[in-house]
N, C-alpha and C positions, 0 to 999 in steps of 0.2 A: 708453211703452216699446219699447227696439227690437226687431228681429225675433233669437229666438234663437239662437242659433251651433249650438247642439246640441240636434236636434232629440229632444224625448219621444216620439214616436213609433218604433215597435220597441226599446224603452230594455226592454221586460219578456222579449226575446229574450236578453239579454245574462246570463250569468252573473255578478254582481258579489260576491265575494268579502268577508265583513265583515272591515271594519278592526280592529285591532289597537289602534288610537290611534297617535299620532306625536308624542315629544318634540319642543319648541321650541328652535330652537338661535338663532335670532337676537336676541340679549341684550340689544341697543344700550347696551353699557358699563354695564348693573348687573349688581352683586354679587347672584350667588344661591347659598344654601347649599342642597345638595342631603342628604336624608335617603332612605336606601336599605333597601327593606323585602323580604325572600326570601318568596318565598309558601311554603306547607307542601306541597306537592307538587310533585317533581323536574320535572315537563314545564309547571306552571301558567306563565303568563306574570310576569314581573317589575316589581313597582308600583315607582314612583320618584316620592316626592312633594318638591316642590318647596316649599324654605320661603323669607322675608325673613330680615332679619339681626336678626329679634326673635323667630323660630319661629315665625311667624305662616305656616299653610300656603296655598301659591297655588294650586297644580295637582298632577295626579298624570298621567305618563306610563306608558304598559303597553308593556314592548319584549320580545322575542321572549325565550323560554326558554333559560337556561344550560347545559342539556343537550341533549343531542342528542335527538330525537322517535322514537319508535319505528316510527311510521308518517309517508313522505315527505307534505310537504303537498298538496293537491291543487291541480294544475296550474291555471296561469291560459290560460284560451282568448281568443289576442289577439283584440279588435273589431278590426272595418274602421276602418282610417283616413279622420277625415274632412277634407275642406278647408275654410280658413275663409271666408265670403263675402266680398264686398267692406264693411268695416264703412263705414257713414257718416260723413262727416265733422263733427266737432261742430264748432257754431258757436263764433266765435273773436274778440275784438275787439283789431284790432292797434295799439297806439299806436307811438309814435316809440320808438327803442331805447334801454333803458339807458345812462346816463351811468355811468362811462365804457367799459364795455362795448361793442368796436368792432361784433361782431358780432351783427347781428339778419336774417339771411336765415333763412324760414320754414324749415322741415325739409319731404321731399315724406311724404304717406303712409306707412305701411308697406305694401309689397308681399311679401304672404306666397308662400313657395315651396311648390310641391306636396311631399310627404310623399314621402321615397324609398319603395322599397319592396324596397328589399335587405335581408337578413338582419343583426342588429348581431352584429360579430365576439365569438366566445366569451369569455367572462369569463376570469380567473385565478381559486383558488380560495385566496388568500393576501391580505392586505393589501401595501401598498406599502413601501420600503424606507425607510430615515430622513430621505431628502433631501426638506424638504418645500416645497425652492422647485421643485420640478417639477408642472403641473398632467398631466391626461393627453393634450393635444393642443391646441400653441397654434397650430396652425394650421386648426383647427374651422372649418368652415361657417359662418359666422353669418348668413348673410342670410334676411330675414325674420322673425329672432327676436330677443327681448330677454332683456336680465340684468341682474342685482343689481350693486350696489356700493356698497360703504362707504369713506367718506373718511378714513380712521384710522390711524396709525402702529401698532406693534408695541407701544409702550409705551402707547398708548391717546389720547395729545395728536393734534392736526387736522390733516391733510393743507393747505396750502398750494393757491395757484391753480397753482403750476407743478409740483407734485407732482400734482394732478389730471390737467392737460394730460397730462403724460405717461404717465400710467396710462392716459389714452383713446387713445393711439396704436394699444392692441393690439387695444382692442374698439369701435374705430370703425365697425367694420361692423355693428355691429349697430342695429335700427331705433330701438331704446330703451333705455333706463337707468333701472333702480329703484333709488332711495334711500328712507331709511327715516325720516330726521328733519329736522330741520331748526337742530340745533346747529352748530357749528364753519362755520355760515355755510356750508353746504355746497347750500343749493337755489342763491345764487348761484355758486358756483364750480363745480360741475357743470353749472347752466345755462350757465356761458358756454363749457364743454368741447363740451355738447351743441349748443348753435348751430353752433360752429365745425366740425362735424362734419355737420351737417343731419339730428342725430337729433331722437329726443324724449324726456320726462322725464316718469316716470312717478316723482312728488314725494309725499313722507311727512309727517304728522302724527303724530309719537312719542305726546308726551305730550297727551290730550285731559284733563289736569285743568288745563291752560293752554292751552286751544281759543283765546282771543281771541289771545296772543300770539302761537303756531304760527301761524295763518290771516295774521296782523300781516308775522310774517318772510318768507311764501310770498310776499304781497304786496309787500314794498319789495323782496326779490329780483330781482321780474321788472320793476319799475317799470312796472307796466301792461302790457308785453307778454307776452299768454299763448300767443304762436301755437306756441311748442315745448312747451308743457305737454299730452300725453295725458292725463294722470288726477293725481289727487289724491284720494290716499288718507288716512282720518281714524281709528287706530290700527290696529293688525297685529297679529292672534292675542290680545285682549284677554279675549275671551269665552272661550276656550279656555284661557288662562291663570287664568281666577277672578278677575282683576283687576275686571273690571266686567260688569252685566248688559246684555243687547243692547239693553235700554231705554235704558239711559245711552249707550252708542253711537252709535245710532241718532238721538238727541238731540243726541249734541257735533256728526253729520254734519251735519244739517239744520241747524245753527248755523253750522257752516263754509260749508256751500253758500249760505245765506243772504250773509255776509259778502263770500264771493268772487264773489258773484254783482254785490254791490255795487261792488265793485270792477273789474268788467267782465271776471270769468270765469265763461265757461256752457259749460266743457269736461264732463267725466265726472269725478264724486265719488263714493267708494265707501270702506265700509270692507273689510279682508282680515282673513279667520278661516281656521280649517285649515277642512277639506272636512268633518271630523266636526261643530263647530260649525256651520258653513253649514248642513249639513243638517237639524241639530236645531234652528237656531235661523232658519228663513227669513225672517223680519223683516229679517235683515242684509242680505240679498241683494234683498229688495222694495223695503228705503228706498234701495239702490245703483242708479247707473245703469247696470250690468251686475253679474252675480255674479263676486267674487274670493276665489278660495280659494288656500291652500296647500297640496302633498300631497306628500310626500317616502313614496319606496317603500322606500327604506332603512329608516326606521322602523316597518315592516308586521310585520318577522321571518320574513314566509313567503315574500320575492317576491326572486328574484337578480336582477342587475342587468338581464339580458339582456330580462326582462320586465317592467321598470320604465314601459317606455312605456303597454304593455294595460293595467297597473293604475292607471296615473294618468289613462289617458283612461275605463277605469270609473267612475271616483270622481270625473270631472269629470259626465259625463253623468248619474251620480247628484245633486250639485249643481243641473244647468241644471232636471233633474227636479224635486228637492224646492222650485226657486222660479220653477218653472209654464212651463218653456222658457227663461228667459231666458240671454241671450249669458253666456256662459265663461270667464272666462280662469282659467288654473293661474298664480299670479302668483309661486310659490315651487316648484321641483322642480330634483333634482339630486342628486349622489351622493357622499359622501367619498373620499378617496384613501387615508385613512391612519384608523387608531384600530379597534376591536375589532370584530369580526362582530358581527352580529345575527340568529341562525340562518342562514338562509339568505343573508340579505344580507353580503356582503365587503367590505371598502372596498379598494382600489388602484387603481391610475392605469387599466390597462386595462379592470375594470371600470367605473369613472367611464365611459370613452370607450363602450363599452357600453350604460352605460344613458343617456347623452345620445344616442348614433345612434337607441336603442328609441324614447326620448320624442320624436324629433324623424321619427320611420317613423308614430307615432300622431297626434303632430300637425303642421299644417301652419303653425300659427301662434295665436295667441291663448296665448301660454308663453311665460314669463319662467324663464330659466334662472339655478341658484343655486349657485355665486356667479361674480364676475368672480375673483378672487381670494383668496388664504387670507386669514383672518381671524385675523391672530395675536395681535389684543390679546383676545380671548377667553379662558376658560377653559376646559379641559376638564375631564367628570366623569363620573362612571358613566352616567350617565342619558341622555347622549349618546353613550356608548361610546367615550369618547378622542376622538370625531373633531370636537369642535366648531370648531376651527381650519381644518380641512385638508377644504374642499369648492371649493375656488379650482380653476376650468378651467383656468385657466393660472398656476397656481402661486402665488409671491409676488408682488407688484407690484413693477413696475419702479422706481415711485419708492423701495422699501423695500429693493433690492438695491444 
């Protein structure tokens, strides 16, 4: 086990608000039917039950109240920011470069920047205008941080290598890029772009019911050269969504790790889930090489944009505590630019900028920002406050314009 990034000592001194839960947004091109249930009391949270195409319940998310609370929520006391220690380099096996991919240069290890101590700009109180092509700040400092990316066109079709390369021109300053699956040949196309820019890849296995096929896709895409692979995740929020039990996910992760090791990969293997599911099911992080949790302050409903960093940091510390002090990454965190307000959480470009600045003030590293570009292939719904498509930090993807 690696040394824990987030120290367990002193956690008792940090007052951590209990989360309301969060809705999962990365649907990975799956159709989801939403049934909305209003609670009896005007100030109660709203339950949103997600069901599949056959009416079977998948999971329930709790959003903020649609009515104004009679009392202001208790303000968060921002914890002290921490600096990530030097992360030990995972042993990798390097073999000749895949053909016909020309770039085989090993990416340098991420060097995390110290968090800034300047205050985040004050957010606006209204959502952004109708122009979804603009993100919060195309010149945002990317050094030391990671970002997620999905290679799909607005109509849900796959992006080709040229489109992926075009998209990477704007996000090449990040240390690492996270993807979620192996469909669309994305491990190969994104890995080519990652290698060209000296970055790392956080590759994803989405469908654990086809774990052998997904692992095979990753092995084939690397052609035995894993030097640019930082982490391979097995599943994303599968326990939180009620799709699989924790033991199912752990079994799939162990299966994948064995196959990957046999192919020469000895790097990180994790499963990603929400901070709520990770705290409730510590066996998920115990079986992972580090704790990997998604956390979005927007879905709490009582956290304003400028307080996103302190909220997410406090939840990361709770995850680390539940996982025995294990090294912890926040593998998704961001803020939407459009959609409906969720209590104190208001979408908007200025608010996204404030939230990202707040996150960077709280985290010196071990943070994957969500997400590079708007996901126009997704469908909006009440459970995600109409914001499903609009989390892109750089607006619409260059290859989509």
